[in-house]
C-alpha positions as semicolon CSV with decimal commas, in nm:
position;residue;x (nm);y (nm);z (nm)
1;M;-6,503;3,962;-4,454
2;R;-6,282;4,233;-4,539
3;Y;-6,503;4,447;-4,763
4;Y;-6,815;4,670;-4,638
5;P;-7,100;4,580;-4,883
6;I;-7,286;4,917;-4,945
7;L;-7,471;5,078;-5,255
8;L;-7,373;5,446;-5,348
9;D;-7,591;5,681;-5,490
10;L;-7,410;5,847;-5,723
11;H;-7,647;6,149;-5,802
12;D;-7,517;6,482;-5,787
13;K;-7,200;6,303;-5,757
14;A;-6,874;6,348;-5,920
15;C;-6,669;6,071;-6,088
16;L;-6,322;6,021;-6,282
17;V;-6,233;5,812;-6,468
18;V;-5,886;5,770;-6,582
19;G;-5,777;5,540;-6,864
20;V;-6,048;5,469;-7,086
21;G;-5,888;5,107;-7,280
22;Q;-6,137;4,828;-7,287
23;V;-6,168;4,778;-6,900
24;G;-6,201;5,152;-6,888
25;T;-6,484;5,205;-7,092
26;R;-6,630;4,899;-6,938
27;K;-6,604;5,104;-6,603
28;V;-6,804;5,427;-6,743
29;R;-7,100;5,244;-6,933
30;T;-7,154;5,151;-6,568
31;L;-7,107;5,416;-6,414
32;L;-7,342;5,578;-6,680
33;S;-7,623;5,360;-6,559
34;C;-7,618;5,511;-6,239
35;A;-7,643;5,847;-6,350
36;P;-7,372;6,015;-6,215
37;G;-7,413;6,384;-6,115
38;R;-7,084;6,428;-6,329
39;L;-6,841;6,190;-6,512
40;R;-6,542;6,328;-6,645
41;I;-6,297;6,127;-6,822
42;V;-5,898;6,177;-6,888
43;D;-5,717;5,945;-7,109
44;T;-5,406;6,066;-7,329
45;R;-5,569;5,928;-7,654
46;E;-5,838;6,120;-7,877
47;P;-6,160;5,989;-7,807
48;D;-6,313;5,707;-8,036
49;V;-6,650;5,743;-8,233
50;C;-6,855;5,524;-7,971
51;W;-6,774;5,854;-7,703
52;Q;-6,860;6,149;-7,936
53;E;-7,265;6,092;-7,871
54;L;-7,190;6,080;-7,478
55;I;-6,985;6,404;-7,526
56;E;-7,221;6,594;-7,752
57;Q;-7,512;6,509;-7,504
58;G;-7,297;6,672;-7,234
59;M;-7,312;6,279;-7,009
60;V;-6,931;6,271;-7,019
61;E;-6,669;6,537;-7,003
62;Y;-6,369;6,372;-7,181
63;H;-5,993;6,516;-7,191
64;V;-5,745;6,383;-7,394
65;R;-5,399;6,502;-7,191
66;S;-5,187;6,313;-6,864
67;F;-5,376;6,326;-6,558
68;C;-5,276;6,608;-6,322
69;P;-5,373;6,617;-5,935
70;E;-5,613;6,919;-6,012
71;D;-5,864;6,647;-6,180
72;L;-5,955;6,476;-5,824
73;D;-6,100;6,851;-5,722
74;G;-6,408;6,806;-5,624
75;C;-6,407;6,387;-5,662
76;F;-6,666;6,177;-5,487
77;L;-6,518;5,872;-5,659
78;V;-6,218;5,778;-5,910
79;I;-6,170;5,481;-6,102
80;A;-5,773;5,450;-6,238
81;S;-5,746;5,201;-6,515
82;T;-5,438;5,290;-6,694
83;S;-5,172;5,064;-6,810
84;D;-4,913;5,302;-6,586
85;E;-4,845;5,128;-6,257
86;T;-4,673;5,421;-6,128
87;L;-4,930;5,652;-6,200
88;N;-5,230;5,413;-6,063
89;W;-5,019;5,440;-5,739
90;R;-4,983;5,779;-5,736
91;I;-5,386;5,801;-5,790
92;S;-5,455;5,563;-5,497
93;R;-5,182;5,777;-5,270
94;M;-5,356;6,110;-5,386
95;C;-5,695;6,001;-5,319
96;A;-5,650;5,822;-4,969
97;E;-5,518;6,143;-4,917
98;R;-5,792;6,365;-4,953
99;G;-6,028;6,084;-4,829
100;I;-6,203;5,998;-5,209
101;L;-6,335;5,652;-5,288
102;C;-6,095;5,507;-5,545
103;N;-6,068;5,193;-5,750
104;I;-5,745;5,062;-5,910
105;V;-5,852;4,816;-6,176
106;D;-5,771;4,469;-6,102
107;Q;-5,535;4,547;-5,822
108;P;-5,737;4,545;-5,512
109;E;-5,419;4,650;-5,317
110;K;-5,451;4,984;-5,405
111;C;-5,802;5,022;-5,371
112;S;-6,054;5,167;-5,087
113;F;-6,333;4,961;-5,241
114;I;-6,331;4,713;-5,514
115;L;-6,632;4,675;-5,762
116;P;-6,836;4,346;-5,751
117;A;-6,913;4,138;-6,042
118;M;-7,340;4,258;-6,085
119;H;-7,602;4,086;-6,257
120;S;-7,921;4,337;-6,309
121;Q;-8,273;4,318;-6,417
122;G;-8,447;4,649;-6,419
123;D;-8,436;4,805;-6,017
124;L;-8,269;4,451;-5,906
125;T;-7,901;4,448;-5,846
126;I;-7,778;4,160;-5,720
127;A;-7,355;4,188;-5,658
128;V;-7,147;3,900;-5,636
129;S;-6,761;3,931;-5,480
130;T;-6,465;3,710;-5,379
131;S;-6,286;3,996;-5,190
132;G;-6,065;3,990;-5,491
133;S;-5,956;3,653;-5,446
134;S;-6,122;3,498;-5,798
135;P;-6,292;3,767;-6,033
136;A;-6,336;3,492;-6,248
137;L;-6,556;3,279;-6,020
138;A;-6,756;3,574;-5,961
139;K;-6,815;3,606;-6,290
140;K;-6,930;3,230;-6,340
141;I;-7,171;3,295;-6,040
142;R;-7,327;3,618;-6,205
143;E;-7,385;3,450;-6,521
144;D;-7,521;3,127;-6,302
145;L;-7,770;3,408;-6,171
146;G;-7,882;3,496;-6,521
147;A;-8,052;3,190;-6,517
148;C;-8,266;3,211;-6,231
149;F;-8,359;3,610;-6,232
150;G;-8,487;3,711;-6,566
151;P;-8,697;3,948;-6,698
152;E;-8,971;3,898;-6,498
153;Y;-8,793;4,019;-6,188
154;A;-8,742;4,353;-6,370
155;R;-9,102;4,373;-6,460
156;F;-9,238;4,259;-6,114
157;L;-8,981;4,536;-5,952
158;A;-9,168;4,809;-6,144
159;I;-9,539;4,696;-6,066
160;M;-9,386;4,726;-5,683
161;R;-9,226;5,076;-5,739
162;R;-9,579;5,219;-5,890
163;L;-9,780;5,015;-5,635
164;R;-9,571;5,112;-5,315
165;P;-9,702;5,498;-5,278
166;I;-9,986;5,399;-5,389
167;L;-10,041;5,152;-5,050
168;L;-9,890;5,383;-4,818
169;E;-10,097;5,666;-4,923
170;Q;-10,391;5,454;-4,739
171;G;-10,312;5,551;-4,411
172;L;-10,311;5,194;-4,295
173;P;-10,108;5,073;-4,001
174;T;-9,764;5,007;-4,099
175;A;-9,789;4,664;-3,993
176;T;-10,050;4,599;-4,241
177;N;-9,871;4,744;-4,519
178;T;-9,533;4,509;-4,454
179;A;-9,789;4,227;-4,430
180;L;-9,907;4,301;-4,778
181;F;-9,561;4,365;-4,955
182;R;-9,444;4,040;-4,800
183;E;-9,776;3,861;-4,900
184;L;-9,710;4,011;-5,221
185;T;-9,338;3,874;-5,269
186;Q;-9,473;3,526;-5,157
187;S;-9,817;3,520;-5,415
188;Q;-9,833;3,394;-5,734
189;L;-9,764;3,738;-5,850
190;L;-9,419;3,618;-5,989
191;D;-9,537;3,362;-6,172
192;A;-9,864;3,569;-6,333
193;V;-9,551;3,832;-6,434
194;Q;-9,348;3,539;-6,584
195;S;-9,663;3,417;-6,795
196;G;-9,717;3,801;-6,964
197;D;-10,048;3,753;-6,848
198;D;-10,210;4,082;-6,771
199;S;-10,531;3,968;-6,642
200;R;-10,354;3,717;-6,456
201;I;-10,135;3,966;-6,304
202;L;-10,430;4,202;-6,199
203;E;-10,627;3,864;-6,104
204;V;-10,346;3,814;-5,818
205;L;-10,317;4,199;-5,729
206;R;-10,700;4,228;-5,685
207;R;-10,705;3,930;-5,471
208;H;-10,413;4,032;-5,209
209;L;-10,512;4,420;-5,215
210;P;-10,715;4,620;-5,065
211;E;-11,056;4,696;-5,247
212;S;-11,008;5,070;-5,241
213;L;-10,695;5,002;-5,438
214;H;-10,831;4,817;-5,692
215;H;-10,923;5,067;-5,960
216;A;-10,583;5,184;-5,991
217;L;-10,444;4,863;-6,069
218;E;-10,471;4,861;-6,430
219;D;-10,292;5,154;-6,459
220;V;-9,996;5,017;-6,247
221;I;-9,985;4,698;-6,477
222;G;-10,005;4,903;-6,783
223;E;-9,705;5,157;-6,661
224;S;-9,500;4,849;-6,569
225;D;-9,436;4,735;-6,929
């Protein structure tokens, strides 16, 4: 395996996208979904209408000009999606010199990391990579995953996200907590969530969790909608 799989926390991290054509725009949308600390865009074109709201809300900085080396100052991650191969190479080399993570769209040989095809449902993220050999196959596998992992997984994880700290606060042994979480994932909870029947979800949770938690379960279920 050539690439080391990793999930990055971009909170409080500065990110830069150079060139926001069709592909670059998709990259920006994905970055925004991860709530970076700062997202700067550099492009020689005036921003389209689709950018205006994001700019006004302060979600992105949009600079209408050519790339300059100072744009890399303080950056944690850089994506270059320009049509200028010479510029892409220049950005790649400068990022390598500064130890900045860099992705050049559709040119893995210029990248320090590549972006997988991703299927998401709420807190669930499934990444598919062919190590750059066939992005088309990675996309097909991602689409196939959509048929297997639907919106019920998003709500299941929303329930688990709210339930987890409540259970951990009970002070039970780690082995007990681990067993309970595993039991829930192997129970009928996912089927109950898929049915959309909150009373059935509540029944499954009560069956598997300590009685001391039962008073909080209705709120857990209600907050997961």
